[in-house]
Residue, then its C-alpha position, 0 to 999 in steps of 0.5 A: m500500500e502506498r504511504s503518504r508523503d507526510a507518513i514517510s516524512a515522519e519516519r525520516c524525522q525519527g532519530d536522535g535529533a542531531p544537527r544536520p547540514a543546512h538545507g541547500t548549502a553547507e552554511g546557510a546565511r543568517v541575518e539578525t534583525g530586530a525592532t528599530g525602537p520602543v514598542a508600546c506593550n499592553l501587558a494586560s492583554a491576552n497576549p503580549p506584543a511581538c516586540r522581539f528580535t528575529t533571525r533570517r536564514r537563506s540558501i538558494s532553495r529555502f528562506m526562513e525567518w523565526d523568532r529568536e526565542l524559538t528553540d534552536e532544535l525546532a528552528d533547525r528541523l523546520w529549516q532542514e525538514p519541514d515536511c518531516l514536522i508535518g508528518l510528526g504532528t496530529p492532523v487538524s485539517a487537510g485540504d487542497r490549499c493547506t495542511v494544518v497539524r498540532l505539533v508537540w515539541p520536543h517530540r521524543e520523550t527525552p532529549t539527546g545528550r540530556e544533562k544531569r542536574t542536581i534536583a532536590h528530592p521533594s522530602d528536602a523541602a521539609g529538611q528530611g533528605a539529601s539532594a540527588d542527581r536527577v534528570a530535569p523534566v523536559m518542558k514541552s510546547t504545543y505549536a500549530l504548523k501550517r503548510f500552504n500547498l501548491r495548487g497546480p502549475l498555473h497557480t504556482m507560476v502566478h505566485w512565483l514572485l508574490p509574497t507567500r501566504a505564510r509570510r503574510g501570516w507571519r507579518f500580520g500576526r506580529q502586527l496584530r500582537r503589537a496592536g494588542i489584538a489576540t492572535p496566536r504568536p507567530w514563531a517562524y515561517a519558511e519558504n521553498r525557493l529556487g532563487p527568487l521563485r517561491f513555492t511551498a511555504y510553512l508557518l509555525t505559530e502558537y497553538v491556542v486552546g479554545e472553542a471555535f466560534q462557529r461551535w458557539i453559533d451552532h450551539p448558542d444555548q450552551h452559553s449564557a447571555s452574559e457570556w455572549e455579551d462578553v464575546a460580542a464586546e471582545f469582537g467589537r474591540f477587535w473590529r474597531r481596532m482593525e478600522e484604526l489599523q486600516l486592515v481587513h481580515g479577508d476570511m471571516k468565517g466562524t472557524n477562524f475565531v477561537i474563544d478561550a476559557d476567559r472568553n477572549v476572542w482569538v483571530l486565526d488564519l491571517d494569510s488573507m489579511r491585507r492593508c487597504v490603499s485608500s478609504w474607498d478600498f477599505a470601505r468595500a473590503r470591510a463591508r465584505d468582511w462584515a457580510r461574511f461574518v454575518r453569514n456565519f449566524g444563518d437566521r439567528r437575527d438575535l445574535i446578529g443584532l447583538f454583534q451589530r450593537h457592539v461594532r458601532 
């Protein structure tokens, strides 16, 4: 039986995690970049702004930019074998346009060359024992990894020289976080290239735990009136902030918003987002965004009215 590309990649990715040669070149070029000045940070927001340094790396066949707080091992693996990481993840969605997986990292149970650290036994807290050498626990993180698939020769040629959707997701994710809008932290993006030509691209972000807004709409009675008011108010703040930034989302379906346990509204899938070039362009695109958002509610006029009150 023929195995999928992702299953084969997962097998190749298993191992000791030792560094491999850089993709496409023995020494990938790195460029350190960072913020050019102070950035106002709203520390009370659901997620801190993206005021952090990034690193860039390029070769003839790949380009990558990532947050310098990303672990070196994961950054190296994304540079060398991004499809391998797709194979290791738990599928979230798979379609012609993109593949999304939930990735827990480190993937293996224990790290290679693990360090022995002196960790006090729990009984030491009460002064009842001596410290012993134990292996420090490995802290795992959960990410969302999205691969933007090629969609045929014509689509590929049209997009050869255009910014990839992964780059747009990276750029606007950092911009929204600086503006205090709750969106998953973008950790890295990578592009398969041939010189200046762009092909398959990958976007690594924070994985947000919550409930899809579309599920709220499909089961409205599972939430109280006060909970709906809180979510509508959060959405209203997002909507007005987008107007201040002159940005439109481009894909306002209910599955692109997630409600967490604190009823924060998280905005996902920023690869269709754009900044409008004129007030006329913004008014038209924003009207399309609103029309698409309203379609999520079907015939629930009460919910539509609730959100209309909060976006004014």
